[in-house]
C-alpha positions as CSV (number, residue, x, y, z in Angstrom):
1,M,-21.6,8.0,-5.9
2,Y,-17.8,8.2,-4.9
3,G,-17.3,4.8,-3.3
4,T,-18.0,1.5,-3.5
5,L,-21.3,2.0,-5.6
6,Q,-19.1,3.2,-8.4
7,H,-18.1,1.2,-11.6
8,G,-15.3,-1.4,-10.9
9,Q,-16.3,-1.3,-6.9
10,S,-17.7,-3.9,-4.7
11,R,-21.2,-2.8,-4.5
12,H,-21.6,-1.5,-8.1
13,Y,-23.9,-4.4,-9.0
14,I,-26.6,-2.4,-7.0
15,L,-26.6,0.4,-9.5
16,Q,-25.3,-1.3,-12.7
17,H,-28.9,-0.9,-14.5
18,L,-28.9,2.6,-14.2
19,K,-28.0,5.5,-16.4
20,F,-24.8,7.5,-15.0
21,E,-22.4,10.0,-15.9
22,K,-19.2,11.4,-14.4
23,A,-18.8,14.4,-12.2
24,V,-17.1,16.3,-9.9
25,L,-17.9,17.0,-6.2
26,P,-16.2,20.3,-5.2
27,K,-15.3,21.5,-1.8
28,Y,-15.1,17.8,-0.5
29,R,-12.1,15.5,0.0
30,K,-12.2,11.8,-0.2
31,V,-10.7,9.7,2.9
32,S,-9.9,6.1,2.4
33,P,-8.4,4.7,6.0
34,P,-6.8,1.4,5.2
35,S,-8.0,0.0,8.3
36,L,-12.0,0.8,7.3
37,G,-12.2,-0.8,4.1
38,F,-14.4,1.8,2.5
39,P,-14.0,5.5,1.6
40,F,-15.8,8.5,3.0
41,I,-16.2,12.4,2.3
42,I,-15.3,15.3,4.5
43,R,-15.7,18.9,3.9
44,D,-12.7,20.8,2.4
45,E,-12.9,23.8,0.6
46,N,-9.6,23.3,-1.3
47,S,-10.5,19.7,-2.5
48,Q,-12.7,18.1,-4.9
49,V,-13.8,14.3,-5.4
50,N,-14.3,12.4,-8.5
51,G,-17.4,10.5,-8.7
52,E,-20.5,9.4,-10.8
53,I,-24.1,10.7,-11.0
54,Y,-26.8,8.0,-11.2
55,Y,-30.2,8.6,-12.6
56,G,-33.6,6.9,-12.1
57,L,-33.5,5.6,-8.5
58,D,-37.0,5.2,-7.4
59,D,-37.7,5.2,-3.7
60,E,-37.5,1.4,-3.2
61,L,-33.8,1.8,-4.2
62,F,-33.2,4.7,-2.1
63,Q,-34.6,2.6,0.8
64,S,-32.1,-0.3,0.0
65,L,-29.2,2.0,-0.5
66,D,-30.0,3.8,2.8
67,L,-30.0,0.2,4.6
68,I,-26.6,-0.4,2.9
69,E,-24.8,2.7,3.9
70,G,-26.3,2.9,7.6
71,E,-28.0,6.2,6.8
72,G,-29.0,7.7,10.2
73,S,-26.2,6.0,12.0
74,L,-23.1,5.5,10.0
75,Y,-23.9,7.9,7.2
76,H,-26.3,10.8,6.6
77,R,-27.8,11.3,3.0
78,I,-27.4,15.0,1.9
79,L,-28.0,17.1,-0.8
80,V,-25.0,18.5,-2.5
81,K,-24.1,20.3,-5.7
82,V,-21.9,18.5,-8.1
83,K,-20.6,19.5,-11.5
84,P,-21.3,16.9,-14.4
85,Q,-18.8,17.1,-17.2
86,N,-19.7,19.9,-19.7
87,R,-23.1,21.0,-18.0
88,Q,-24.0,23.4,-15.0
89,E,-23.9,22.2,-11.3
90,I,-26.8,20.3,-10.2
91,E,-28.0,19.0,-6.7
92,C,-27.5,15.2,-5.9
93,F,-27.6,13.1,-3.2
94,V,-24.1,11.7,-1.4
95,Y,-23.8,9.7,1.8
96,Y,-21.9,11.9,4.2
97,P,-20.3,10.0,7.5
98,D,-21.7,10.8,10.7
99,K,-19.2,12.5,13.2
100,R,-18.2,9.6,15.1
101,L,-17.0,7.9,11.8
102,I,-15.0,11.2,11.0
103,N,-13.6,11.5,14.4
104,S,-12.5,7.7,14.7
105,Y,-10.5,7.8,11.5
106,L,-9.2,11.3,11.2
């Protein structure tokens, strides 16, 4: 997670009971348009995004997150490779913005 679901952010209460660790998402950049009120990521070969990996999400929690994030319309849940601290890359889900969202704010 790289936005409002991270520690200290507005929606962290949803994940606060889960184990997590810090990680880096290579080849992406975080964009925070002031008029939007929340960040999103875009692919960028020369950048990276600092975020958090959460463990132990079940289907019910994924369904709740999909609803909150507008999965299928505003965002799409995709698999990416992230680099946890001091470990090999692993695959994780992130919410990637729909093209309409990207085009509206870039």
